[in-house]
Backbone as JSON Lines, residues from 0, in Angstrom:
{"i":0,"aa":"X","n":[-6.7,-5.76,26.53],"ca":[-7.16,-5.96,25.17],"c":[-6.52,-7.24,24.62]}
{"i":1,"aa":"X","n":[-7.27,-7.97,23.82],"ca":[-6.74,-9.2,23.25],"c":[-5.64,-8.89,22.24]}
{"i":2,"aa":"X","n":[-4.67,-9.79,22.14],"ca":[-3.52,-9.54,21.26],"c":[-3.93,-9.38,19.8]}
{"i":3,"aa":"X","n":[-4.96,-10.1,19.35],"ca":[-5.41,-9.96,17.96],"c":[-5.92,-8.55,17.69]}
{"i":4,"aa":"X","n":[-6.64,-7.99,18.65],"ca":[-7.14,-6.62,18.5],"c":[-5.98,-5.62,18.49]}
{"i":5,"aa":"X","n":[-5.01,-5.85,19.36],"ca":[-3.84,-4.97,19.4],"c":[-3.09,-5.01,18.08]}
{"i":6,"aa":"X","n":[-2.91,-6.21,17.55],"ca":[-2.2,-6.34,16.26],"c":[-2.95,-5.6,15.16]}
{"i":7,"aa":"X","n":[-4.26,-5.75,15.15],"ca":[-5.06,-5.07,14.13],"c":[-4.88,-3.56,14.22]}
{"i":8,"aa":"X","n":[-4.86,-3.03,15.42],"ca":[-4.66,-1.6,15.6],"c":[-3.25,-1.19,15.17]}
{"i":9,"aa":"X","n":[-2.26,-1.98,15.57],"ca":[-0.88,-1.67,15.2],"c":[-0.71,-1.71,13.68]}
{"i":10,"aa":"X","n":[-1.27,-2.72,13.04],"ca":[-1.15,-2.83,11.59],"c":[-1.89,-1.69,10.88]}
{"i":11,"aa":"X","n":[-3.02,-1.28,11.44],"ca":[-3.74,-0.15,10.86],"c":[-2.93,1.14,10.95]}
{"i":12,"aa":"X","n":[-2.31,1.36,12.11],"ca":[-1.48,2.55,12.27],"c":[-0.27,2.49,11.35]}
{"i":13,"aa":"X","n":[0.34,1.31,11.25],"ca":[1.51,1.16,10.37],"c":[1.12,1.41,8.92]}
{"i":14,"aa":"X","n":[0.0,0.87,8.49],"ca":[-0.45,1.06,7.1],"c":[-0.66,2.54,6.8]}
{"i":15,"aa":"X","n":[-1.24,3.25,7.76],"ca":[-1.47,4.69,7.55],"c":[-0.14,5.44,7.44]}
{"i":16,"aa":"X","n":[0.82,5.07,8.28],"ca":[2.14,5.72,8.22],"c":[2.82,5.39,6.9]}
{"i":17,"aa":"X","n":[2.81,4.13,6.5],"ca":[3.45,3.74,5.24],"c":[2.8,4.46,4.05]}
{"i":18,"aa":"X","n":[1.48,4.53,4.05],"ca":[0.77,5.23,2.98],"c":[1.16,6.7,2.94]}
{"i":19,"aa":"X","n":[1.32,7.3,4.11],"ca":[1.69,8.73,4.15],"c":[3.09,8.97,3.58]}
{"i":20,"aa":"X","n":[3.89,7.9,3.51],"ca":[5.24,8.0,2.94],"c":[5.3,7.48,1.51]}
{"i":21,"aa":"X","n":[4.12,7.23,0.92],"ca":[4.08,6.84,-0.49],"c":[3.97,5.36,-0.77]}
{"i":22,"aa":"X","n":[3.89,4.53,0.25],"ca":[3.74,3.09,0.03],"c":[2.33,2.8,-0.47]}
{"i":23,"aa":"X","n":[2.23,1.95,-1.47],"ca":[0.94,1.57,-2.03],"c":[0.53,0.23,-1.43]}
{"i":24,"aa":"X","n":[-0.4,0.27,-0.51],"ca":[-0.83,-0.94,0.21],"c":[-1.7,-1.86,-0.66]}
{"i":25,"aa":"X","n":[-2.06,-1.42,-1.86],"ca":[-2.88,-2.25,-2.75],"c":[-2.09,-2.78,-3.95]}
{"i":26,"aa":"X","n":[-0.81,-2.56,-3.97],"ca":[0.02,-2.93,-5.12],"c":[-0.11,-4.41,-5.5]}
{"i":27,"aa":"X","n":[-0.05,-5.3,-4.53],"ca":[-0.07,-6.74,-4.83],"c":[-1.34,-7.15,-5.55]}
{"i":28,"aa":"X","n":[-2.45,-6.49,-5.26],"ca":[-3.72,-6.83,-5.92],"c":[-3.69,-6.54,-7.41]}
{"i":29,"aa":"X","n":[-2.77,-5.68,-7.82],"ca":[-2.69,-5.29,-9.24],"c":[-1.59,-6.01,-10.0]}
{"i":30,"aa":"X","n":[-0.85,-6.9,-9.35],"ca":[0.29,-7.55,-10.01],"c":[-0.11,-8.32,-11.26]}
{"i":31,"aa":"X","n":[-1.1,-9.19,-11.15],"ca":[-1.48,-10.01,-12.31],"c":[-1.98,-9.14,-13.46]}
{"i":32,"aa":"X","n":[-2.91,-8.21,-13.24],"ca":[-3.32,-7.36,-14.36],"c":[-2.17,-6.55,-14.96]}
{"i":33,"aa":"X","n":[-1.23,-6.11,-14.12],"ca":[-0.09,-5.35,-14.63],"c":[0.77,-6.21,-15.55]}
{"i":34,"aa":"X","n":[1.01,-7.44,-15.17],"ca":[1.84,-8.32,-15.99],"c":[1.13,-8.71,-17.28]}
{"i":35,"aa":"X","n":[-0.15,-9.02,-17.21],"ca":[-0.88,-9.39,-18.43],"c":[-1.02,-8.19,-19.36]}
{"i":36,"aa":"X","n":[-1.16,-6.99,-18.82],"ca":[-1.28,-5.8,-19.68],"c":[0.03,-5.49,-20.4]}
{"i":37,"aa":"X","n":[1.11,-6.07,-19.95],"ca":[2.41,-5.88,-20.61],"c":[2.75,-7.04,-21.54]}
{"i":38,"aa":"X","n":[1.74,-7.85,-21.83],"ca":[1.92,-8.9,-22.84],"c":[2.45,-10.22,-22.32]}
{"i":39,"aa":"X","n":[2.57,-10.39,-21.02],"ca":[3.04,-11.68,-20.5],"c":[1.91,-12.7,-20.54]}
{"i":40,"aa":"X","n":[2.28,-13.95,-20.73],"ca":[1.33,-15.05,-20.74],"c":[1.59,-15.96,-19.56]}
{"i":41,"aa":"X","n":[0.65,-16.84,-19.33],"ca":[0.76,-17.8,-18.21],"c":[1.14,-17.1,-16.91]}
{"i":42,"aa":"X","n":[0.51,-15.99,-16.69],"ca":[0.79,-15.2,-15.48],"c":[0.22,-15.94,-14.27]}
{"i":43,"aa":"X","n":[1.03,-16.04,-13.25],"ca":[0.64,-16.72,-12.02],"c":[1.1,-15.89,-10.83]}
{"i":44,"aa":"X","n":[0.52,-16.2,-9.7],"ca":[0.94,-15.57,-8.45],"c":[0.78,-16.59,-7.33]}
{"i":45,"aa":"X","n":[1.6,-16.45,-6.34],"ca":[1.43,-17.26,-5.13],"c":[1.82,-16.42,-3.94]}
{"i":46,"aa":"X","n":[1.37,-16.86,-2.79],"ca":[1.66,-16.1,-1.58],"c":[2.3,-17.0,-0.54]}
{"i":47,"aa":"X","n":[2.95,-16.35,0.4],"ca":[3.61,-17.07,1.48],"c":[3.41,-16.27,2.77]}
{"i":48,"aa":"X","n":[3.15,-17.0,3.82],"ca":[3.12,-16.38,5.15],"c":[3.67,-17.39,6.15]}
{"i":49,"aa":"X","n":[4.08,-16.91,7.27],"ca":[4.68,-17.77,8.28],"c":[4.22,-17.3,9.66]}
{"i":50,"aa":"X","n":[4.48,-18.1,10.64],"ca":[4.2,-17.67,12.01],"c":[5.52,-17.3,12.68]}
{"i":51,"aa":"X","n":[5.47,-16.25,13.47],"ca":[6.64,-15.77,14.19],"c":[6.35,-15.85,15.67]}
{"i":52,"aa":"X","n":[7.3,-16.3,16.42],"ca":[7.18,-16.31,17.88],"c":[7.78,-15.03,18.44]}
{"i":53,"aa":"X","n":[7.18,-14.54,19.51],"ca":[7.75,-13.39,20.19],"c":[9.18,-13.7,20.6]}
{"i":54,"aa":"X","n":[10.05,-12.73,20.47],"ca":[11.46,-12.91,20.8],"c":[12.31,-13.45,19.66]}
{"i":55,"aa":"X","n":[11.68,-13.91,18.58],"ca":[12.42,-14.44,17.43],"c":[13.07,-13.29,16.66]}
{"i":56,"aa":"X","n":[13.92,-13.63,15.72],"ca":[14.56,-12.61,14.89],"c":[13.51,-11.77,14.15]}
{"i":57,"aa":"X","n":[12.46,-12.42,13.65],"ca":[11.41,-11.68,12.96],"c":[10.69,-10.72,13.91]}
{"i":58,"aa":"X","n":[10.42,-11.17,15.12],"ca":[9.75,-10.32,16.1],"c":[10.66,-9.14,16.48]}
{"i":59,"aa":"X","n":[11.96,-9.39,16.56],"ca":[12.9,-8.3,16.87],"c":[12.92,-7.27,15.75]}
{"i":60,"aa":"X","n":[12.84,-7.74,14.5],"ca":[12.79,-6.82,13.37],"c":[11.49,-6.01,13.42]}
{"i":61,"aa":"X","n":[10.38,-6.68,13.68],"ca":[9.1,-5.98,13.78],"c":[9.14,-4.94,14.9]}
{"i":62,"aa":"X","n":[9.74,-5.32,16.03],"ca":[9.85,-4.38,17.16],"c":[10.68,-3.17,16.76]}
{"i":63,"aa":"X","n":[11.8,-3.39,16.09],"ca":[12.65,-2.28,15.65],"c":[11.89,-1.37,14.69]}
{"i":64,"aa":"X","n":[11.12,-1.97,13.77],"ca":[10.32,-1.17,12.84],"c":[9.27,-0.35,13.57]}
{"i":65,"aa":"X","n":[8.62,-0.96,14.56],"ca":[7.62,-0.23,15.35],"c":[8.26,0.93,16.1]}
{"i":66,"aa":"X","n":[9.38,0.66,16.75],"ca":[10.04,1.72,17.52],"c":[10.48,2.87,16.62]}
{"i":67,"aa":"X","n":[10.92,2.53,15.42],"ca":[11.38,3.56,14.49],"c":[10.24,4.5,14.08]}
{"i":68,"aa":"X","n":[9.03,3.97,13.99],"ca":[7.9,4.79,13.55],"c":[6.9,5.06,14.67]}
{"i":69,"aa":"X","n":[7.33,4.89,15.9],"ca":[6.44,5.03,17.06],"c":[5.65,6.34,17.05]}
{"i":70,"aa":"X","n":[6.33,7.46,16.95],"ca":[5.66,8.75,17.03],"c":[4.64,8.93,15.91]}
{"i":71,"aa":"X","n":[5.0,8.5,14.72],"ca":[4.06,8.62,13.6],"c":[2.87,7.68,13.79]}
{"i":72,"aa":"X","n":[3.11,6.48,14.3],"ca":[2.01,5.55,14.53],"c":[1.06,6.08,15.59]}
{"i":73,"aa":"X","n":[1.6,6.63,16.66],"ca":[0.76,7.21,17.71],"c":[-0.02,8.41,17.19]}
{"i":74,"aa":"X","n":[0.6,9.19,16.31],"ca":[-0.04,10.38,15.77],"c":[-1.25,10.06,14.91]}
{"i":75,"aa":"X","n":[-1.36,8.81,14.43],"ca":[-2.53,8.44,13.63],"c":[-3.79,8.41,14.48]}
{"i":76,"aa":"X","n":[-3.63,8.22,15.8],"ca":[-4.78,8.1,16.68],"c":[-5.41,6.72,16.66]}
{"i":77,"aa":"X","n":[-4.87,5.82,15.87],"ca":[-5.41,4.46,15.77],"c":[-5.01,3.63,16.97]}
{"i":78,"aa":"X","n":[-3.81,3.88,17.48],"ca":[-3.28,3.11,18.6],"c":[-2.81,4.09,19.69]}
{"i":79,"aa":"X","n":[-3.08,3.74,20.92],"ca":[-2.66,4.6,22.04],"c":[-1.25,4.21,22.46]}
{"i":80,"aa":"X","n":[-0.66,5.07,23.29],"ca":[0.68,4.79,23.78],"c":[0.71,3.51,24.62]}
{"i":81,"aa":"X","n":[-0.29,3.3,25.46],"ca":[-0.31,2.08,26.29],"c":[-0.51,0.84,25.43]}
{"i":82,"aa":"X","n":[-1.33,0.93,24.38],"ca":[-1.5,-0.21,23.47],"c":[-0.21,-0.5,22.72]}
{"i":83,"aa":"X","n":[0.46,0.56,22.31],"ca":[1.74,0.4,21.62],"c":[2.73,-0.33,22.53]}
{"i":84,"aa":"X","n":[2.78,0.08,23.79],"ca":[3.69,-0.57,24.74],"c":[3.32,-2.03,24.96]}
{"i":85,"aa":"X","n":[2.01,-2.34,24.93],"ca":[1.58,-3.73,25.06],"c":[2.09,-4.57,23.88]}
{"i":86,"aa":"X","n":[2.06,-4.0,22.7],"ca":[2.57,-4.69,21.51],"c":[4.04,-5.0,21.68]}
{"i":87,"aa":"X","n":[4.81,-4.05,22.2],"ca":[6.25,-4.27,22.4],"c":[6.49,-5.43,23.36]}
{"i":88,"aa":"X","n":[5.68,-5.55,24.4],"ca":[5.8,-6.66,25.35],"c":[5.49,-7.97,24.64]}
{"i":89,"aa":"X","n":[4.43,-8.0,23.84],"ca":[4.08,-9.21,23.1],"c":[5.19,-9.64,22.15]}
{"i":90,"aa":"X","n":[5.83,-8.68,21.52],"ca":[6.9,-9.0,20.57],"c":[8.09,-9.68,21.25]}
{"i":91,"aa":"X","n":[8.2,-9.54,22.55],"ca":[9.27,-10.22,23.31],"c":[8.81,-11.52,23.95]}
{"i":92,"aa":"X","n":[7.52,-11.8,23.92],"ca":[6.95,-12.96,24.62],"c":[7.03,-14.21,23.74]}
{"i":93,"aa":"X","n":[7.87,-15.2,24.13],"ca":[8.03,-16.41,23.3],"c":[6.77,-17.27,23.21]}
{"i":94,"aa":"X","n":[5.76,-16.97,24.01],"ca":[4.49,-17.71,23.95],"c":[3.52,-17.08,22.95]}
{"i":95,"aa":"X","n":[3.86,-15.89,22.48],"ca":[2.99,-15.17,21.56],"c":[3.34,-15.53,20.13]}
{"i":96,"aa":"X","n":[2.32,-15.75,19.32],"ca":[2.54,-16.09,17.91],"c":[1.94,-14.99,17.05]}
{"i":97,"aa":"X","n":[2.71,-14.54,16.1],"ca":[2.27,-13.5,15.16],"c":[2.33,-14.09,13.77]}
{"i":98,"aa":"X","n":[1.3,-13.87,13.0],"ca":[1.3,-14.3,11.6],"c":[1.96,-13.2,10.79]}
{"i":99,"aa":"X","n":[2.9,-13.59,9.95],"ca":[3.66,-12.62,9.15],"c":[2.77,-11.94,8.12]}
{"i":100,"aa":"X","n":[3.24,-10.81,7.63],"ca":[2.53,-10.21,6.49],"c":[2.58,-11.18,5.31]}
{"i":101,"aa":"X","n":[1.62,-11.09,4.45],"ca":[1.53,-11.94,3.28],"c":[2.52,-11.44,2.23]}
{"i":102,"aa":"X","n":[3.38,-12.33,1.74],"ca":[4.3,-11.98,0.66],"c":[3.75,-12.6,-0.62]}
{"i":103,"aa":"X","n":[3.57,-11.8,-1.63],"ca":[3.01,-12.27,-2.89],"c":[4.07,-12.13,-3.98]}
{"i":104,"aa":"X","n":[4.26,-13.21,-4.73],"ca":[5.17,-13.23,-5.87],"c":[4.34,-13.49,-7.12]}
{"i":105,"aa":"X","n":[4.64,-12.82,-8.19],"ca":[3.94,-13.02,-9.46],"c":[4.96,-13.14,-10.57]}
{"i":106,"aa":"X","n":[4.6,-13.89,-11.6],"ca":[5.49,-14.09,-12.74],"c":[4.67,-14.44,-13.97]}
{"i":107,"aa":"X","n":[5.33,-14.36,-15.1],"ca":[4.73,-14.75,-16.37],"c":[5.85,-14.95,-17.37]}
{"i":108,"aa":"X","n":[5.46,-15.28,-18.6],"ca":[6.48,-15.45,-19.63],"c":[6.15,-14.56,-20.83]}
{"i":109,"aa":"X","n":[7.2,-14.15,-21.49],"ca":[7.05,-13.28,-22.66],"c":[6.4,-14.09,-23.78]}
{"i":110,"aa":"X","n":[5.43,-13.48,-24.43],"ca":[4.72,-14.15,-25.53],"c":[5.61,-14.32,-26.74]}
């Protein structure tokens, strides 16, 4: 399976696990309306993403997070055990590039 497809499956399984623990995967989409509804003006947002190479500190963190939630991720049925193991190999491969999750920051000023 292509690495992009594997990543999509892994991220889908992770999102389902995080949601089952109360994480709101849509929170960032509501940041600007939340700030404006509280009376802030000049509300802005920006995002940041980076590329990570397999074997990097970021990839090691991602691998640790995957291993910590392995059983729950597999239980979603989105990713198989062999696909999960393929992801772990990719996370160690310095030729593999992973795009980081999108980090969104929002701010405004008091009226």
